[in-house]
SEKOL-481260 format. One record per atom (N, C-alpha, C): residue number from 1; residue in one letter; atom name; x, y, z. Coordinates in nm, 4 decimals. Layout:
# SEKOL-481260
- NUM / a / CA / X / Y / Z .
...
//
This chain:
# SEKOL-481260
- 1 / m / N / -2.2983 / -0.3666 / 2.6351 .
- 1 / m / CA / -2.2185 / -0.4607 / 2.5596 .
- 1 / m / C / -2.2077 / -0.4094 / 2.4163 .
- 2 / l / N / -2.0898 / -0.4202 / 2.3582 .
- 2 / l / CA / -2.0679 / -0.3748 / 2.2211 .
- 2 / l / C / -2.1455 / -0.4595 / 2.1214 .
- 3 / l / N / -2.1937 / -0.3943 / 2.0156 .
- 3 / l / CA / -2.2676 / -0.4652 / 1.9110 .
- 3 / l / C / -2.1771 / -0.5518 / 1.8241 .
- 4 / l / N / -2.0521 / -0.5066 / 1.8040 .
- 4 / l / CA / -1.9592 / -0.5733 / 1.7127 .
- 4 / l / C / -2.0199 / -0.5776 / 1.5721 .
- 5 / k / N / -2.0392 / -0.4588 / 1.5138 .
- 5 / k / CA / -2.0973 / -0.4478 / 1.3793 .
- 5 / k / C / -2.0099 / -0.5239 / 1.2802 .
- 6 / p / N / -2.0726 / -0.5842 / 1.1773 .
- 6 / p / CA / -2.0015 / -0.6756 / 1.0886 .
- 6 / p / C / -1.9228 / -0.6147 / 0.9734 .
- 7 / s / N / -1.9275 / -0.4798 / 0.9588 .
- 7 / s / CA / -1.8612 / -0.4225 / 0.8419 .
- 7 / s / C / -1.8208 / -0.2771 / 0.8642 .
- 8 / c / N / -1.7328 / -0.2301 / 0.7772 .
- 8 / c / CA / -1.6902 / -0.0896 / 0.7787 .
- 8 / c / C / -1.8054 / -0.0045 / 0.7264 .
- 9 / e / N / -1.8366 / 0.1027 / 0.7968 .
- 9 / e / CA / -1.9460 / 0.1911 / 0.7560 .
- 9 / e / C / -1.9124 / 0.2715 / 0.6316 .
- 10 / c / N / -1.7866 / 0.2695 / 0.5891 .
- 10 / c / CA / -1.7449 / 0.3460 / 0.4718 .
- 10 / c / C / -1.7310 / 0.2555 / 0.3486 .
- 11 / c / N / -1.6416 / 0.1570 / 0.3544 .
- 11 / c / CA / -1.6124 / 0.0740 / 0.2367 .
- 11 / c / C / -1.6855 / -0.0602 / 0.2363 .
- 12 / d / N / -1.7571 / -0.0903 / 0.3419 .
- 12 / d / CA / -1.8341 / -0.2150 / 0.3563 .
- 12 / d / C / -1.7462 / -0.3394 / 0.3687 .
- 13 / k / N / -1.6184 / -0.3216 / 0.4014 .
- 13 / k / CA / -1.5299 / -0.4364 / 0.4238 .
- 13 / k / C / -1.5842 / -0.5201 / 0.5375 .
- 14 / n / N / -1.5793 / -0.6515 / 0.5239 .
- 14 / n / CA / -1.6208 / -0.7406 / 0.6311 .
- 14 / n / C / -1.5287 / -0.7230 / 0.7512 .
- 15 / l / N / -1.5875 / -0.7082 / 0.8679 .
- 15 / l / CA / -1.5122 / -0.6973 / 0.9927 .
- 15 / l / C / -1.5712 / -0.7973 / 1.0926 .
- 16 / p / N / -1.5316 / -0.9232 / 1.0807 .
- 16 / p / CA / -1.5836 / -1.0227 / 1.1740 .
- 16 / p / C / -1.5417 / -0.9879 / 1.3173 .
- 17 / p / N / -1.6037 / -1.0494 / 1.4151 .
- 17 / p / CA / -1.5755 / -1.0164 / 1.5549 .
- 17 / p / C / -1.4274 / -1.0225 / 1.5928 .
- 18 / e / N / -1.3501 / -1.1064 / 1.5248 .
- 18 / e / CA / -1.2084 / -1.1208 / 1.5581 .
- 18 / e / C / -1.1175 / -1.0323 / 1.4717 .
- 19 / a / N / -1.1745 / -0.9433 / 1.3923 .
- 19 / a / CA / -1.0951 / -0.8579 / 1.3025 .
- 19 / a / C / -1.0013 / -0.7668 / 1.3820 .
- 20 / p / N / -0.8712 / -0.7767 / 1.3552 .
- 20 / p / CA / -0.7764 / -0.6935 / 1.4288 .
- 20 / p / C / -0.7726 / -0.5486 / 1.3797 .
- 21 / d / N / -0.8305 / -0.5223 / 1.2616 .
- 21 / d / CA / -0.8262 / -0.3869 / 1.2062 .
- 21 / d / C / -0.9579 / -0.3104 / 1.2203 .
- 22 / a / N / -1.0484 / -0.3591 / 1.3029 .
- 22 / a / CA / -1.1747 / -0.2878 / 1.3277 .
- 22 / a / C / -1.1516 / -0.1812 / 1.4344 .
- 23 / v / N / -1.2008 / -0.0607 / 1.4067 .
- 23 / v / CA / -1.1917 / 0.0481 / 1.5041 .
- 23 / v / C / -1.3312 / 0.1050 / 1.5274 .
- 24 / i / N / -1.3503 / 0.1616 / 1.6474 .
- 24 / i / CA / -1.4791 / 0.2204 / 1.6829 .
- 24 / i / C / -1.4571 / 0.3541 / 1.7531 .
- 25 / c / N / -1.5611 / 0.4366 / 1.7502 .
- 25 / c / CA / -1.5598 / 0.5603 / 1.8276 .
- 25 / c / C / -1.6435 / 0.5370 / 1.9529 .
- 26 / t / N / -1.6624 / 0.6408 / 2.0299 .
- 26 / t / CA / -1.7378 / 0.6264 / 2.1540 .
- 26 / t / C / -1.8848 / 0.5904 / 2.1316 .
- 27 / y / N / -1.9373 / 0.6194 / 2.0107 .
- 27 / y / CA / -2.0751 / 0.5828 / 1.9779 .
- 27 / y / C / -2.0830 / 0.4491 / 1.9056 .
- 28 / e / N / -1.9710 / 0.3813 / 1.8943 .
- 28 / e / CA / -1.9578 / 0.2515 / 1.8299 .
- 28 / e / C / -1.9782 / 0.2566 / 1.6791 .
- 29 / c / N / -1.9514 / 0.3736 / 1.6183 .
- 29 / c / CA / -1.9422 / 0.3784 / 1.4732 .
- 29 / c / C / -1.8230 / 0.2889 / 1.4392 .
- 30 / t / N / -1.8365 / 0.2066 / 1.3386 .
- 30 / t / CA / -1.7367 / 0.1040 / 1.3111 .
- 30 / t / C / -1.6753 / 0.1221 / 1.1731 .
- 31 / f / N / -1.5432 / 0.1224 / 1.1676 .
- 31 / f / CA / -1.4701 / 0.1390 / 1.0429 .
- 31 / f / C / -1.3503 / 0.0455 / 1.0421 .
- 32 / c / N / -1.2993 / 0.0172 / 0.9216 .
- 32 / c / CA / -1.1720 / -0.0544 / 0.9120 .
- 32 / c / C / -1.0630 / 0.0493 / 0.9366 .
- 33 / a / N / -0.9494 / 0.0055 / 0.9849 .
- 33 / a / CA / -0.8402 / 0.0977 / 1.0165 .
- 33 / a / C / -0.7950 / 0.1797 / 0.8955 .
- 34 / p / N / -0.7854 / 0.1210 / 0.7741 .
- 34 / p / CA / -0.7449 / 0.2030 / 0.6595 .
- 34 / p / C / -0.8412 / 0.3199 / 0.6319 .
- 35 / c / N / -0.9707 / 0.2968 / 0.6379 .
- 35 / c / CA / -1.0668 / 0.4057 / 0.6172 .
- 35 / c / C / -1.0553 / 0.5085 / 0.7297 .
- 36 / a / N / -1.0442 / 0.4619 / 0.8524 .
- 36 / a / CA / -1.0381 / 0.5523 / 0.9678 .
- 36 / a / C / -0.9189 / 0.6466 / 0.9586 .
- 37 / t / N / -0.8057 / 0.5962 / 0.9118 .
- 37 / t / CA / -0.6865 / 0.6815 / 0.9063 .
- 37 / t / C / -0.6755 / 0.7569 / 0.7742 .
- 38 / a / N / -0.6860 / 0.6862 / 0.6621 .
- 38 / a / CA / -0.6638 / 0.7496 / 0.5316 .
- 38 / a / C / -0.7776 / 0.8421 / 0.4894 .
- 39 / r / N / -0.8987 / 0.8033 / 0.5169 .
- 39 / r / CA / -1.0129 / 0.8837 / 0.4707 .
- 39 / r / C / -1.0593 / 0.9857 / 0.5741 .
- 40 / f / N / -1.0430 / 0.9536 / 0.7021 .
- 40 / f / CA / -1.0993 / 1.0404 / 0.8059 .
- 40 / f / C / -0.9956 / 1.0985 / 0.9017 .
- 41 / g / N / -0.8691 / 1.0712 / 0.8792 .
- 41 / g / CA / -0.7645 / 1.1299 / 0.9616 .
- 41 / g / C / -0.7742 / 1.0968 / 1.1090 .
- 42 / g / N / -0.8292 / 0.9789 / 1.1409 .
- 42 / g / CA / -0.8377 / 0.9358 / 1.2800 .
- 42 / g / C / -0.9532 / 0.9956 / 1.3583 .
- 43 / r / N / -1.0437 / 1.0670 / 1.2920 .
- 43 / r / CA / -1.1602 / 1.1270 / 1.3585 .
- 43 / r / C / -1.2878 / 1.0706 / 1.2976 .
- 44 / c / N / -1.3817 / 1.0343 / 1.3809 .
- 44 / c / CA / -1.5085 / 0.9792 / 1.3345 .
- 44 / c / C / -1.5843 / 1.0860 / 1.2546 .
- 45 / p / N / -1.6278 / 1.0529 / 1.1331 .
- 45 / p / CA / -1.7010 / 1.1504 / 1.0533 .
- 45 / p / C / -1.8424 / 1.1757 / 1.1061 .
- 46 / n / N / -1.8890 / 1.0912 / 1.1946 .
- 46 / n / CA / -2.0246 / 1.1067 / 1.2497 .
- 46 / n / C / -2.0270 / 1.1963 / 1.3732 .
- 47 / c / N / -1.9293 / 1.1786 / 1.4613 .
- 47 / c / CA / -1.9324 / 1.2526 / 1.5883 .
- 47 / c / C / -1.8091 / 1.3387 / 1.6133 .
- 48 / g / N / -1.7025 / 1.3177 / 1.5350 .
- 48 / g / CA / -1.5803 / 1.3948 / 1.5541 .
- 48 / g / C / -1.4856 / 1.3387 / 1.6582 .
- 49 / g / N / -1.5255 / 1.2295 / 1.7224 .
- 49 / g / CA / -1.4409 / 1.1681 / 1.8243 .
- 49 / g / C / -1.3290 / 1.0856 / 1.7636 .
- 50 / n / N / -1.2382 / 1.0401 / 1.8484 .
- 50 / n / CA / -1.1274 / 0.9574 / 1.8017 .
- 50 / n / C / -1.1692 / 0.8109 / 1.7924 .
- 51 / f / N / -1.0848 / 0.7325 / 1.7302 .
- 51 / f / CA / -1.1083 / 0.5891 / 1.7171 .
- 51 / f / C / -1.0177 / 0.5115 / 1.8119 .
- 52 / s / N / -1.0675 / 0.3960 / 1.8543 .
- 52 / s / CA / -0.9893 / 0.3001 / 1.9324 .
- 52 / s / C / -1.0090 / 0.1636 / 1.8690 .
- 53 / a / N / -0.9121 / 0.0768 / 1.8904 .
- 53 / a / CA / -0.9268 / -0.0603 / 1.8415 .
- 53 / a / C / -1.0510 / -0.1221 / 1.9042 .
- 54 / r / N / -1.1292 / -0.1898 / 1.8223 .
- 54 / r / CA / -1.2481 / -0.2573 / 1.8756 .
- 54 / r / C / -1.2019 / -0.3821 / 1.9505 .
- 55 / p / N / -1.2465 / -0.3999 / 2.0741 .
- 55 / p / CA / -1.2077 / -0.5199 / 2.1494 .
- 55 / p / C / -1.2576 / -0.6471 / 2.0803 .
- 56 / i / N / -1.1841 / -0.7533 / 2.1007 .
- 56 / i / CA / -1.2230 / -0.8832 / 2.0454 .
- 56 / i / C / -1.2881 / -0.9642 / 2.1564 .
- 57 / r / N / -1.4116 / -1.0041 / 2.1320 .
- 57 / r / CA / -1.4848 / -1.0831 / 2.2306 .
- 57 / r / C / -1.4370 / -1.2277 / 2.2239 .
- 58 / p / N / -1.4006 / -1.2883 / 2.3361 .
- 58 / p / CA / -1.3561 / -1.4283 / 2.3371 .
- 58 / p / C / -1.4635 / -1.5211 / 2.2802 .
- 59 / p / N / -1.4234 / -1.6271 / 2.2110 .
- 59 / p / CA / -1.5190 / -1.7177 / 2.1462 .
- 59 / p / C / -1.6310 / -1.7688 / 2.2374 .
- 60 / a / N / -1.5987 / -1.8036 / 2.3602 .
- 60 / a / CA / -1.7015 / -1.8549 / 2.4513 .
- 60 / a / C / -1.8086 / -1.7483 / 2.4788 .
- 61 / m / N / -1.7654 / -1.6245 / 2.4929 .
- 61 / m / CA / -1.8608 / -1.5166 / 2.5182 .
- 61 / m / C / -1.9334 / -1.4762 / 2.3903 .
- 62 / l / N / -1.8664 / -1.4921 / 2.2755 .
- 62 / l / CA / -1.9303 / -1.4634 / 2.1475 .
- 62 / l / C / -2.0450 / -1.5605 / 2.1226 .
- 63 / a / N / -2.0289 / -1.6849 / 2.1654 .
- 63 / a / CA / -2.1366 / -1.7831 / 2.1520 .
- 63 / a / C / -2.2559 / -1.7431 / 2.2390 .
- 64 / k / N / -2.2268 / -1.6884 / 2.3554 .
- 64 / k / CA / -2.3325 / -1.6476 / 2.4478 .
- 64 / k / C / -2.3953 / -1.5147 / 2.4066 .
- 65 / h / N / -2.3127 / -1.4232 / 2.3551 .
- 65 / h / CA / -2.3572 / -1.2898 / 2.3138 .
- 65 / h / C / -2.3050 / -1.2638 / 2.1731 .
- 66 / p / N / -2.3779 / -1.3098 / 2.0692 .
- 66 / p / CA / -2.3296 / -1.2993 / 1.9315 .
- 66 / p / C / -2.3157 / -1.1547 / 1.8821 .
- 67 / a / N / -2.2322 / -1.1397 / 1.7818 .
- 67 / a / CA / -2.2110 / -1.0098 / 1.7180 .
- 67 / a / C / -2.3334 / -0.9734 / 1.6339 .
- 68 / s / N / -2.3479 / -0.8470 / 1.6074 .
- 68 / s / CA / -2.4560 / -0.7985 / 1.5225 .
- 68 / s / C / -2.4367 / -0.8483 / 1.3794 .
- 69 / t / N / -2.5451 / -0.8642 / 1.3073 .
- 69 / t / CA / -2.5391 / -0.8992 / 1.1657 .
- 69 / t / C / -2.5890 / -0.7836 / 1.0792 .
- 70 / k / N / -2.6282 / -0.6730 / 1.1423 .
- 70 / k / CA / -2.6824 / -0.5585 / 1.0699 .
- 70 / k / C / -2.5683 / -0.4716 / 1.0152 .
- 71 / r / N / -2.5606 / -0.4629 / 0.8827 .
- 71 / r / CA / -2.4595 / -0.3818 / 0.8169 .
- 71 / r / C / -2.5073 / -0.2369 / 0.8123 .
- 72 / v / N / -2.4138 / -0.1446 / 0.8331 .
- 72 / v / CA / -2.4438 / -0.0016 / 0.8305 .
- 72 / v / C / -2.3502 / 0.0643 / 0.7302 .
- 73 / l / N / -2.4063 / 0.1363 / 0.6340 .
- 73 / l / CA / -2.3268 / 0.2133 / 0.5385 .
- 73 / l / C / -2.3703 / 0.3584 / 0.5474 .
- 74 / k / N / -2.2743 / 0.4485 / 0.5528 .
- 74 / k / CA / -2.3038 / 0.5916 / 0.5616 .
- 74 / k / C / -2.2519 / 0.6589 / 0.4340 .
- 75 / p / N / -2.3309 / 0.7457 / 0.3727 .
- 75 / p / CA / -2.2896 / 0.8101 / 0.2471 .
- 75 / p / C / -2.1975 / 0.9318 / 0.2662 .
- 76 / h / N / -2.0875 / 0.9158 / 0.3376 .
- 76 / h / CA / -1.9925 / 1.0248 / 0.3543 .
- 76 / h / C / -1.9249 / 1.0528 / 0.2199 .
- 77 / p / N / -1.8975 / 1.1780 / 0.1885 .
- 77 / p / CA / -1.8327 / 1.2083 / 0.0596 .
- 77 / p / C / -1.7031 / 1.1304 / 0.0380 .
- 78 / e / N / -1.6253 / 1.1096 / 0.1440 .
- 78 / e / CA / -1.4991 / 1.0356 / 0.1318 .
- 78 / e / C / -1.5232 / 0.8899 / 0.0905 .
- 79 / c / N / -1.6359 / 0.8354 / 0.1279 .
- 79 / c / CA / -1.6677 / 0.6963 / 0.0954 .
- 79 / c / C / -1.7272 / 0.6838 / -0.0447 .
- 80 / v / N / -1.8164 / 0.7750 / -0.0777 .
- 80 / v / CA / -1.8827 / 0.7716 / -0.2078 .
- 80 / v / C / -1.7807 / 0.7933 / -0.3192 .
- 81 / a / N / -1.6873 / 0.8850 / -0.2979 .
- 81 / a / CA / -1.5858 / 0.9158 / -0.3984 .
- 81 / a / C / -1.4943 / 0.7958 / -0.4245 .
- 82 / a / N / -1.4730 / 0.7146 / -0.3233 .
- 82 / a / CA / -1.3829 / 0.6002 / -0.3365 .
- 82 / a / C / -1.4516 / 0.4767 / -0.3929 .
- 83 / a / N / -1.5826 / 0.4778 / -0.3975 .
- 83 / a / CA / -1.6585 / 0.3593 / -0.4418 .
- 83 / a / C / -1.6447 / 0.3324 / -0.5904 .
//
């Protein structure tokens, strides 16, 4: 089951479970769509894989299996320079 991380690993933008602009790679690295495209050219800076839209968990299932609350920030040069 996906963790549904709460924020972009680059800019720390809030990405609630229903965020339409959340993207993930195969390892579930989580970014906002603007960071994924503008800063990383559509490739995950951690693994080199592509991004896909993060699925939105239906509210009833979200109540049963809540999203993660653990924020993850990675010090990629593209992120630090933009901060």
